[in-house]
DSSP file (Angstrom, degrees, kcal/mol; ACC not computed):
  #  RESIDUE AA STRUCTURE BP1 BP2  ACC     N-H-->O    O-->H-N    N-H-->O    O-->H-N    TCO  KAPPA ALPHA  PHI   PSI    X-CA   Y-CA   Z-CA
    1    1 A M     >        0   0    0      0, 0.0     4,-2.0     0, 0.0     5,-0.2   0.000 360.0 360.0 360.0 -40.5   39.6  123.0  -83.8
    2    2 A T  H  >  +     0   0    0      1,-0.2     4,-2.5     2,-0.2     5,-0.2   0.881 360.0  53.3 -63.3 -38.8   38.8  119.3  -84.4
    3    3 A V  H  > S+     0   0    0      1,-0.2     4,-2.4     2,-0.2    -1,-0.2   0.900 107.7  51.1 -63.9 -40.5   42.0  118.2  -82.9
    4    4 A L  H  > S+     0   0    0      2,-0.2     4,-2.3     1,-0.2    -2,-0.2   0.915 110.5  48.0 -63.6 -43.5   41.2  120.2  -79.7
    5    5 A V  H  X S+     0   0    0     -4,-2.0     4,-2.4     2,-0.2    -2,-0.2   0.914 111.9  50.3 -63.5 -43.1   37.8  118.6  -79.4
    6    6 A D  H  X S+     0   0    0     -4,-2.5     4,-2.3     1,-0.2    -2,-0.2   0.901 110.4  50.2 -61.8 -41.0   39.3  115.2  -79.9
    7    7 A L  H  X S+     0   0    0     -4,-2.4     4,-2.2     2,-0.2    -2,-0.2   0.903 110.7  48.5 -65.0 -42.1   41.9  115.8  -77.3
    8    8 A I  H  X S+     0   0    0     -4,-2.3     4,-2.2     2,-0.2    -2,-0.2   0.910 111.5  50.2 -64.2 -42.7   39.3  117.0  -74.8
    9    9 A M  H  X S+     0   0    0     -4,-2.4     4,-2.3     1,-0.2    -2,-0.2   0.896 109.8  51.1 -63.0 -40.5   37.1  114.0  -75.5
   10   10 A L  H  X S+     0   0    0     -4,-2.3     4,-2.4     2,-0.2    -2,-0.2   0.915 109.9  49.2 -63.8 -43.6   40.1  111.7  -74.9
   11   11 A L  H  X S+     0   0    0     -4,-2.2     4,-1.9     1,-0.2    -1,-0.2   0.886 111.1  50.0 -64.0 -39.2   40.9  113.3  -71.6
   12   12 A L  H  X S+     0   0    0     -4,-2.2     4,-2.0     2,-0.2    -2,-0.2   0.916 110.5  50.0 -64.9 -42.9   37.3  113.0  -70.5
   13   13 A E  H  X S+     0   0    0     -4,-2.3     4,-2.3     1,-0.2    -2,-0.2   0.928 110.5  49.6 -61.1 -45.8   37.2  109.3  -71.4
   14   14 A L  H  X S+     0   0    0     -4,-2.4     4,-0.5     1,-0.2    -1,-0.2   0.873 111.6  48.1 -64.0 -37.7   40.4  108.5  -69.6
   15   15 A S  H  < S+     0   0    0     -4,-1.9     3,-0.3    -5,-0.2    -1,-0.2   0.846 112.7  48.8 -72.5 -32.2   39.3  110.3  -66.4
   16   16 A I  H  < S+     0   0    0     -4,-2.0    -2,-0.2     1,-0.2    -1,-0.2   0.897 116.8  40.0 -72.6 -40.8   35.9  108.5  -66.5
   17   17 A F  H  < S+     0   0    0     -4,-2.3     2,-0.2    -5,-0.2    -1,-0.2   0.369  84.6 122.5 -94.0   5.5   37.3  105.0  -67.0
   18   18 A K     <  -     0   0    0     -4,-0.5     2,-0.4    -3,-0.3    -3,-0.0  -0.493  62.6-127.7 -70.2 134.3   40.3  105.3  -64.7
   19   19 A V        -     0   0    0     -2,-0.2     2,-0.2     4,-0.0    43,-0.1  -0.697  20.8-147.0 -86.3 129.6   40.3  102.7  -62.0
   20   20 A Q     >  -     0   0    0     -2,-0.4     4,-1.7    41,-0.2     3,-0.4  -0.621  22.0-119.1 -93.4 154.6   40.6  104.0  -58.4
   21   21 A E  H  > S+     0   0    0      1,-0.2     4,-2.7    -2,-0.2     5,-0.2   0.832 115.1  59.8 -60.9 -32.7   42.3  102.2  -55.6
   22   22 A E  H  > S+     0   0    0      1,-0.2     4,-2.4     2,-0.2    -1,-0.2   0.876 103.1  51.6 -64.6 -36.5   39.0  102.1  -53.7
   23   23 A D  H  > S+     0   0    0     -3,-0.4     4,-2.3     2,-0.2    -1,-0.2   0.920 111.3  47.3 -64.0 -43.5   37.5  100.2  -56.6
   24   24 A I  H  X S+     0   0    0     -4,-1.7     4,-2.5     2,-0.2    -2,-0.2   0.940 113.4  47.5 -63.7 -48.2   40.3   97.6  -56.5
   25   25 A E  H  X S+     0   0    0     -4,-2.7     4,-2.1     1,-0.2    -2,-0.2   0.907 112.6  48.9 -62.0 -43.2   40.1   97.2  -52.7
   26   26 A G  H  X S+     0   0    0     -4,-2.4     4,-1.8     1,-0.2    -1,-0.2   0.911 112.9  47.0 -63.8 -42.2   36.3   96.8  -52.7
   27   27 A N  H  X S+     0   0    0     -4,-2.3     4,-2.9     1,-0.2    -2,-0.2   0.878 109.5  54.2 -68.3 -36.8   36.4   94.2  -55.4
   28   28 A L  H  X S+     0   0    0     -4,-2.5     4,-2.1     2,-0.2    -2,-0.2   0.909 106.4  52.3 -62.6 -40.9   39.2   92.3  -53.7
   29   29 A K  H  < S+     0   0    0     -4,-2.1     4,-0.4     1,-0.2    -1,-0.2   0.926 113.7  43.5 -59.0 -44.3   37.1   92.2  -50.5
   30   30 A E  H >< S+     0   0    0     -4,-1.8     3,-1.2     1,-0.2    -2,-0.2   0.905 113.0  51.4 -68.7 -41.0   34.2   90.7  -52.5
   31   31 A L  H >< S+     0   0    0     -4,-2.9     3,-2.0     1,-0.3     6,-0.3   0.827  97.5  67.1 -66.6 -31.5   36.4   88.3  -54.5
   32   32 A K  T 3< S+     0   0    0     -4,-2.1    -1,-0.3     1,-0.3    -2,-0.2   0.671  89.3  67.3 -64.4 -15.4   38.1   86.9  -51.3
   33   33 A K  T <  S+     0   0    0     -3,-1.2     2,-0.4    -4,-0.4    -1,-0.3   0.611  89.2  80.2 -77.1 -12.2   34.7   85.4  -50.4
   34   34 A H  S <> S-     0   0    0     -3,-2.0     4,-1.9    -4,-0.2     3,-0.5  -0.791  75.3-138.5-106.7 140.1   34.9   83.0  -53.3
   35   35 A T  H  > S+     0   0    0     -2,-0.4     4,-2.1     1,-0.2     5,-0.2   0.850 100.7  58.8 -65.2 -36.5   36.9   79.8  -53.3
   36   36 A W  H  > S+     0   0    0      1,-0.2     4,-1.1     2,-0.2    -1,-0.2   0.864 109.9  44.7 -63.6 -33.2   38.3   80.1  -56.9
   37   37 A F  H  > S+     0   0    0     -3,-0.5     4,-2.0    -6,-0.3    -1,-0.2   0.850 108.8  55.9 -77.2 -34.6   39.9   83.5  -55.9
   38   38 A Q  H  X S+     0   0    0     -4,-1.9     4,-1.4     1,-0.2    -2,-0.2   0.855 103.7  55.8 -63.3 -34.1   41.2   82.0  -52.6
   39   39 A D  H  X S+     0   0    0     -4,-2.1     4,-0.9     2,-0.2    -1,-0.2   0.891 106.0  50.9 -63.8 -39.1   42.9   79.3  -54.7
   40   40 A Y  H >< S+     0   0    0     -4,-1.1     3,-0.7     1,-0.2     7,-0.3   0.913 109.3  50.6 -62.6 -41.9   44.7   82.1  -56.7
   41   41 A L  H 3< S+     0   0    0     -4,-2.0    -1,-0.2     1,-0.2    -2,-0.2   0.760 103.3  59.5 -70.0 -23.4   45.8   83.7  -53.4
   42   42 A S  H 3< S+     0   0    0     -4,-1.4     2,-0.6    -5,-0.2    -1,-0.2   0.736  90.2  79.7 -77.4 -21.0   47.2   80.4  -52.2
   43   43 A E  S <X S-     0   0    0     -4,-0.9     4,-2.6    -3,-0.7     5,-0.2  -0.787  78.0-146.4 -86.8 121.5   49.6   80.2  -55.2
   44   44 A E  H  > S+     0   0    0     -2,-0.6     4,-2.4     1,-0.2     5,-0.2   0.863  93.1  50.1 -60.3 -41.6   52.5   82.5  -54.4
   45   45 A T  H  > S+     0   0    0      1,-0.2     4,-1.8     2,-0.2    -1,-0.2   0.927 114.9  43.5 -66.0 -42.9   53.2   83.7  -58.0
   46   46 A K  H  > S+     0   0    0      2,-0.2     4,-2.5     1,-0.2    -1,-0.2   0.881 112.0  54.7 -68.2 -36.9   49.6   84.6  -58.6
   47   47 A R  H  X S+     0   0    0     -4,-2.6     4,-2.0    -7,-0.3    -2,-0.2   0.918 108.1  48.9 -61.2 -44.1   49.3   86.2  -55.2
   48   48 A Q  H  X S+     0   0    0     -4,-2.4     4,-2.8     1,-0.2     5,-0.5   0.887 111.4  49.8 -64.6 -38.8   52.3   88.5  -56.0
   49   49 A Q  H  X S+     0   0    0     -4,-1.8     4,-2.0     1,-0.2     8,-0.3   0.916 110.0  50.4 -65.4 -42.0   50.8   89.5  -59.3
   50   50 A I  H  < S+     0   0    0     -4,-2.5    -2,-0.2     1,-0.2    -1,-0.2   0.868 117.5  40.6 -63.7 -36.3   47.5   90.3  -57.7
   51   51 A I  H  < S+     0   0    0     -4,-2.0    -2,-0.2    -5,-0.2    -1,-0.2   0.894 132.2  17.6 -78.7 -41.1   49.3   92.5  -55.1
   52   52 A H  H  < S+     0   0    0     -4,-2.8     2,-0.5    -5,-0.2    -3,-0.2   0.718  93.1  96.5-111.6 -24.9   51.9   94.2  -57.2
   53   53 A D     X  -     0   0    0     -4,-2.0     4,-2.3    -5,-0.5     5,-0.2  -0.584  54.0-157.2 -79.4 119.8   51.1   94.0  -60.9
   54   54 A A  H  > S+     0   0    0     -2,-0.5     4,-2.1     1,-0.2    -1,-0.2   0.862  91.8  53.8 -63.6 -37.3   49.3   97.2  -62.1
   55   55 A K  H  > S+     0   0    0      2,-0.2     4,-2.0     1,-0.2    -1,-0.2   0.928 110.6  45.5 -64.4 -45.1   47.7   95.5  -65.1
   56   56 A V  H  > S+     0   0    0      1,-0.2     4,-2.1     2,-0.2    -2,-0.2   0.909 113.1  50.4 -65.5 -42.1   46.1   92.7  -62.9
   57   57 A R  H  X S+     0   0    0     -4,-2.3     4,-2.3    -8,-0.3    -1,-0.2   0.858 108.1  53.3 -65.3 -35.1   44.9   95.3  -60.4
   58   58 A R  H  X S+     0   0    0     -4,-2.1     4,-1.3     2,-0.2    -1,-0.2   0.907 107.9  50.7 -64.8 -41.8   43.4   97.4  -63.1
   59   59 A V  H  X S+     0   0    0     -4,-2.0     4,-0.5     1,-0.2     3,-0.4   0.925 111.7  47.7 -61.0 -44.4   41.5   94.3  -64.4
   60   60 A I  H >< S+     0   0    0     -4,-2.1     3,-1.1     1,-0.2    -2,-0.2   0.894 109.1  54.2 -64.0 -40.3   40.2   93.6  -60.8
   61   61 A G  H 3< S+     0   0    0     -4,-2.3    -1,-0.2     1,-0.2    -2,-0.2   0.754 101.7  58.9 -66.8 -24.6   39.2   97.2  -60.4
   62   62 A R  H 3< S+     0   0    0     -4,-1.3    -1,-0.2    -3,-0.4    -2,-0.2   0.600  80.9 107.4 -82.5 -11.1   37.1   97.2  -63.5
   63   63 A F  S << S-     0   0    0     -3,-1.1     2,-0.7    -4,-0.5     3,-0.1  -0.351  81.2-110.5 -64.4 148.7   34.8   94.4  -62.3
   64   64 A S    >>  -     0   0    0      1,-0.2     4,-0.9     9,-0.1     3,-0.6  -0.736  23.0-155.3 -83.3 116.1   31.3   95.4  -61.3
   65   65 A K  G >4 S+     0   0    0     -2,-0.7     3,-0.5     1,-0.2     4,-0.3   0.867  91.9  52.0 -61.6 -38.0   31.1   95.1  -57.5
   66   66 A R  G 34 S+     0   0    0      1,-0.2     3,-0.4     2,-0.1    -1,-0.2   0.769 111.1  47.9 -72.7 -23.1   27.3   94.7  -57.5
   67   67 A K  G X4 S+     0   0    0     -3,-0.6     3,-2.2     1,-0.2     6,-0.3   0.600  85.4  90.7 -89.5 -11.7   27.5   91.8  -60.1
   68   68 A L  T << S+     0   0    0     -4,-0.9    -1,-0.2    -3,-0.5    -2,-0.1   0.681  78.8  62.1 -62.2 -17.2   30.3   89.9  -58.3
   69   69 A R  T 3  S+     0   0    0     -3,-0.4     2,-0.3    -4,-0.3    -1,-0.3   0.648  84.4  94.0 -81.7 -14.2   27.8   87.9  -56.4
   70   70 A K  S <> S-     0   0    0     -3,-2.2     4,-1.7     1,-0.1     5,-0.1  -0.617  72.5-140.6 -82.5 136.4   26.3   86.4  -59.5
   71   71 A G  H  > S+     0   0    0     -2,-0.3     4,-1.6     1,-0.2    -1,-0.1   0.884 100.3  51.7 -62.9 -41.6   27.7   83.0  -60.6
   72   72 A S  H  > S+     0   0    0      1,-0.2     4,-1.5     2,-0.2    -1,-0.2   0.868 109.8  49.8 -66.7 -35.3   27.7   83.8  -64.3
   73   73 A Y  H  > S+     0   0    0     -6,-0.3     4,-2.7     1,-0.2    -1,-0.2   0.837 105.8  57.3 -71.5 -31.7   29.6   87.0  -63.7
   74   74 A Q  H  X S+     0   0    0     -4,-1.7     4,-2.7     2,-0.2    -1,-0.2   0.878 103.5  53.1 -64.9 -37.1   32.2   85.2  -61.6
   75   75 A V  H  X S+     0   0    0     -4,-1.6     4,-2.0     2,-0.2    -1,-0.2   0.926 110.5  47.6 -61.9 -44.4   32.9   82.9  -64.5
   76   76 A Y  H  X S+     0   0    0     -4,-1.5     4,-2.3     1,-0.2    -2,-0.2   0.928 113.1  48.1 -60.3 -47.1   33.5   86.0  -66.7
   77   77 A C  H  X S+     0   0    0     -4,-2.7     4,-2.7     1,-0.2     5,-0.2   0.886 109.0  53.4 -63.8 -39.6   35.7   87.5  -64.0
   78   78 A K  H  X S+     0   0    0     -4,-2.7     4,-2.5     2,-0.2    -1,-0.2   0.913 109.8  48.0 -62.9 -42.5   37.7   84.3  -63.6
   79   79 A K  H  X S+     0   0    0     -4,-2.0     4,-2.1     2,-0.2    -2,-0.2   0.925 113.1  47.8 -63.5 -44.7   38.4   84.2  -67.4
   80   80 A K  H  X S+     0   0    0     -4,-2.3     4,-1.8     1,-0.2    -2,-0.2   0.905 113.9  47.0 -62.6 -41.6   39.5   87.8  -67.4
   81   81 A L  H  X S+     0   0    0     -4,-2.7     4,-2.0     2,-0.2    -1,-0.2   0.879 108.2  55.8 -70.2 -37.6   41.7   87.4  -64.4
   82   82 A D  H  X S+     0   0    0     -4,-2.5     4,-0.5    -5,-0.2    -2,-0.2   0.926 108.9  47.9 -57.5 -45.4   43.2   84.2  -65.9
   83   83 A R  H >< S+     0   0    0     -4,-2.1     3,-0.8     1,-0.2    -1,-0.2   0.892 112.1  48.9 -63.3 -39.9   44.2   86.1  -69.0
   84   84 A A  H 3< S+     0   0    0     -4,-1.8    -1,-0.2     1,-0.2    -2,-0.2   0.813 107.1  56.1 -71.0 -29.1   45.7   88.9  -67.0
   85   85 A L  H 3<        0   0    0     -4,-2.0    -1,-0.2     1,-0.2    -2,-0.2   0.549 360.0 360.0 -81.4  -6.8   47.7   86.5  -64.8
   86   86 A R    <<        0   0    0     -3,-0.8    -1,-0.2    -4,-0.5    -2,-0.1   0.486 360.0 360.0 -78.5 360.0   49.5   84.9  -67.7
């Protein structure tokens, strides 16, 4: 019985935290307004990773869209994205 409950909880967690394509697209629109992200898009290797790499897109999708306008949150996002692009 405990295993069944654990399995159900795991499935619920995965469905709640799953990143949707709409989240990624919305965050990309917001990120394109900032110069540090435009610099990433101007570098071909980073641009290809942002477009095609599932891990990088997942990181972008997890950003909070409403916080993306704050400077301190952008610093956090830039660090997270730097790590994902390596």
